N, C-alpha and C positions, 0 to 999 in steps of 0.2 A: 413813725405816724407820719398821717397824712397831713404836709402842710396847707391842705387848702380847707379838708371836712376836720381835719384834728382824730380822724379816727386811726386806729390800730389796722395794719392788715400785713398779711402775709406774702401781698406780691406786690412790695413796696416800687417803685419807678423813678429814676434818678432824675430830677426836674433841673436842679440848678447845682452849680459847686461854688462854694463860700471861700477863698483863701484869701492867706494872711501875711503881713510881712515877715513875721516869724513865727514857725512852729506848723502844724499840721494844720490845713485848712478841714472842711467837713463838707459832707452830700445833704442835700437837700431834697427830700422824699416826698412823693407823691401816689393817692391809690392808681388803679388803672383808670376809674372812671374819671380821676379829675386830673389827672396827668395832660390830656387834651386843654388843657382849659390855661394852663404853663406855655409859657412863648419859650421858645423854642432854644438850645444849648447854642452858645457862640461857637464857633469853631475854632479851634485853638489857632489854624493858618491863617484867617479871616483878622482875628486877635492883631498878631505880630504884625498883618500887613497894615492895618490901621497906624498901628506904633511905626513902624518905615515913614508912612505918610506922611504926620504929624512931624518926625523929628527931621524932614527934608524940609518941609513948607514952617518952621521956625515958630512951631507953638509946641512942641513936647518936650 
């Protein structure tokens, strides 16, 4: 089901990943028409770099 228009689709596109502290996370899907309106998925390497910088600055 599309997270934006709530319609069922056979061509779902992953637009977000939800992570949890314990147990499996899940993907959030959109239809091909709504997917371009979702923010881009962050790159895992960018997230690691941001966390590394925060630790070095004493904020994390």
